C-alpha positions as CSV (number, residue, x, y, z in Angstrom):
1,M,3.5,-1.3,10.9
2,C,3.9,-1.8,7.1
3,R,1.9,-4.9,6.8
4,S,-0.9,-3.1,5.1
5,I,1.3,-2.1,2.2
6,K,0.3,-4.5,-0.5
7,I,1.3,-5.0,-4.1
8,L,-1.0,-2.7,-6.0
9,F,0.1,-3.2,-9.6
10,N,-1.6,-5.6,-12.1
11,F,-4.8,-6.4,-10.3
12,E,-8.3,-6.5,-11.7
13,P,-10.0,-4.3,-10.7
14,P,-7.1,-1.8,-10.6
15,A,-5.9,-0.3,-7.3
16,T,-8.1,2.5,-6.0
17,N,-6.9,5.9,-4.8
18,D,-7.8,4.8,-1.2
19,E,-5.6,1.8,-1.5
20,I,-2.7,3.8,-2.8
21,R,-3.2,6.5,-0.2
22,S,-3.3,3.9,2.6
23,A,0.0,2.5,1.4
24,S,1.5,6.0,1.2
25,L,0.4,6.7,4.8
26,Q,1.9,3.5,6.1
27,F,5.2,4.3,4.2
28,I,5.4,7.7,5.8
29,R,4.5,6.3,9.3
30,K,7.4,3.8,8.9
31,L,9.9,6.4,7.7
32,S,8.9,9.0,10.4
33,G,8.4,6.6,13.3
34,F,5.1,8.4,14.0
35,N,1.7,6.7,14.0
36,E,0.2,10.1,14.6
37,P,2.4,13.2,14.3
38,S,2.5,16.0,16.8
39,K,0.7,19.2,15.9
40,A,4.1,20.7,15.1
41,N,4.9,17.9,12.6
42,E,1.4,17.4,11.2
43,P,1.8,19.7,8.2
44,A,5.1,18.1,7.1
45,F,3.7,14.6,7.7
46,N,0.5,15.2,5.8
47,Q,2.3,16.9,2.9
48,S,4.7,13.9,2.7
49,V,1.7,11.5,2.6
50,E,0.3,13.5,-0.3
51,D,3.6,13.6,-2.1
52,V,4.1,9.9,-1.8
53,F,0.5,9.3,-2.9
54,Q,1.1,11.3,-6.1
55,V,4.2,9.5,-7.0
56,A,2.8,6.1,-6.1
57,H,-0.4,6.8,-8.1
58,R,1.7,7.8,-11.1
59,L,3.8,4.7,-10.8
60,V,1.0,2.2,-10.4
61,H,-0.9,3.6,-13.3
62,S,2.1,4.0,-15.6
63,L,3.5,0.5,-15.3
64,V,2.8,-2.0,-18.1
65,T,3.0,-5.8,-18.3
66,T,2.1,-8.6,-20.6
67,A,1.2,-10.8,-17.6
68,P,-2.5,-11.4,-16.9
69,A,-4.0,-9.3,-14.2
70,R,-4.1,-11.0,-10.8
71,N,-7.3,-11.8,-9.0
72,R,-7.7,-10.2,-5.6
73,A,-9.6,-13.1,-4.1
74,V,-7.1,-15.7,-5.2
75,E,-4.1,-13.6,-4.0
76,A,-5.9,-13.1,-0.6
77,A,-6.4,-16.8,-0.3
78,K,-2.7,-17.5,-1.0
79,A,-1.7,-15.0,1.6
80,K,-4.1,-16.5,4.2
81,A,-2.6,-20.0,3.4
82,R,0.9,-18.6,3.9
83,A,0.0,-17.0,7.2
84,L,-1.7,-20.3,8.4
85,E,1.5,-22.2,7.5
86,R,3.7,-19.6,9.1
87,F,1.8,-18.8,12.3
88,G,-0.5,-21.9,12.6
89,R,-3.7,-19.7,12.8
């Protein structure tokens, strides 16, 4: 369920709001156990996603590092190679 939560800090180009919101949604899905909440729980679920998004956005854009920014294509290739080694696909 949380496989789409990726490292979002120190990439060039920087993480987008959509990427941060997607990670926030997956985090709330994991915590709540809901892929889609019931109508009764929808307001609390959606508010939680928004709250986590705000905090995550502030975090990602406030962190500093002296390390060079990572390249998305290179990191994706590394992840693909790890998956190939692990799962043989």
